[in-house]
N, C-alpha and C positions, 0 to 999 in steps of 0.2 A: 503494500501499499504505501502510494509517492505522503510526501508530506502537505501537498496540493487539496488531497480526499481525506486527511486528515478535517483539519482546519475547515476547510471551506469548499464545501455541493452549489454543483448549480441546478440539481435535481434532486426532488424531496427522495426518500427511499418509499418503498414502500406500506409500511406503516407511518411514516410523519405523511404521508399523501391518503390518508383514512383519515388525518384526525385531522388533517385540512377539510377536507370532504364535513370533517365534522361544527366546524371552526375552530379550527387550531391554531395559533401564530405559526408563522414556518420564518428561522432564522433567518437573521438582515441578507446571506450569502445568500440565499433565495430570491430573491427581492427582482432580480430579473424573472426570473422562474414566471415568477405572481402576475407580476405586469401581462407579462403573453398569453400568458393563461386566463386572468380579463376582460385581457383589453385584446386576443388577439387575435386573428385572421379566424378559425376555431373557439373561438372564448362563448359561444351562445351552445355550441353541441357539450361542451368540457361544462359548462354550469346547468345544462338540461341532466348529463353524467353526473355530474359531483352531487345533482341534486337527492337525484336516487337513492344512495350510500344508505341519509340515513333512516329510511325508510325500505330497506329490506329485511328485519326481524317482522317489522310490518305486516309485510306482503305472507313475509316463512309464515308468519303463527298464523295466515287465513287460511295456509291449508293443514293448521289441524281441528280447523271448525268442522261438527259433523254434515253430512251431506254428502251429497253424489258430488263427484270432480266439476261437474262443470258449472255447478254452484261458485265452488270455494275458490274455483278462475277465477268469473266474474268479478268475485269481489276483491280478488286481487288487482281484475281489470281496473276496474270504477273507483281500487284504490292507489292507479300511478294514472291514471284523467282526469282526477286532484291534484296529488303531489305539485302532476307537470302542465296543468292550471295555475295554481297559486305557487309557482315557481317559478312562470316567465312571467308573468303578474308582477311577482316584487324580485328584476334582474338588473333593474337598475337600484334599486337599492338597497339589496344584498349585495350587487360587483359595490359600491362609494363604498357599505361599511367594509369589507373585504378589504380591497387596496389604503382608507382610514388607517386599519388595525394591522399593515406594514407597510404603516411611514410611508405610504405612496400621493400627494394627494388624489383626495375625491372623486372629484368631474375626471381622471382621465378619458381620453376614449382610443379608438381606435385610429392612428393618423391616415388609414384612407375610406373612414367616417368623419373623420374630421377634413378631409380635402372635398368629400361628397357635399361637406354640410357649405360648406362656402361656398362651391360653385353653388349651390343651387340658389344660397341666401342672397352674392352680387347676380345673379339671372333675374331672381327677385325684383332688387332692387334699381335696376337698370328699367326690364320692366313696368318697374309701379312705380319710379322715381319720390323721391320726394318733397313737398311742399316746402 
């Protein structure tokens, strides 16, 4: 093991990632990884996967209920839909909280999305000049 890998990691271990999925803070050496995870190109799918992890025990418990398999599967499916709905609904707040928790500005945005929004804003102001 090199000296660099002992002192600073650029990616979390599976156990660190699991803690991160449950809301724990990662070490400062992983700030770049956290920034990419929260505002990178694939941030939305990563958020959806990460937000489902805490619900896995609940979904597994649904299969212990009595009844036919299709009913227990329907319970899990309903739980997944509800969890996804709330995950998407609170995605921006969750991202801001996680960024702030890791010592990053809470209003960070994907650079591509920022350029697209700036271009749309400029096009709007060209089409509708201020009085």
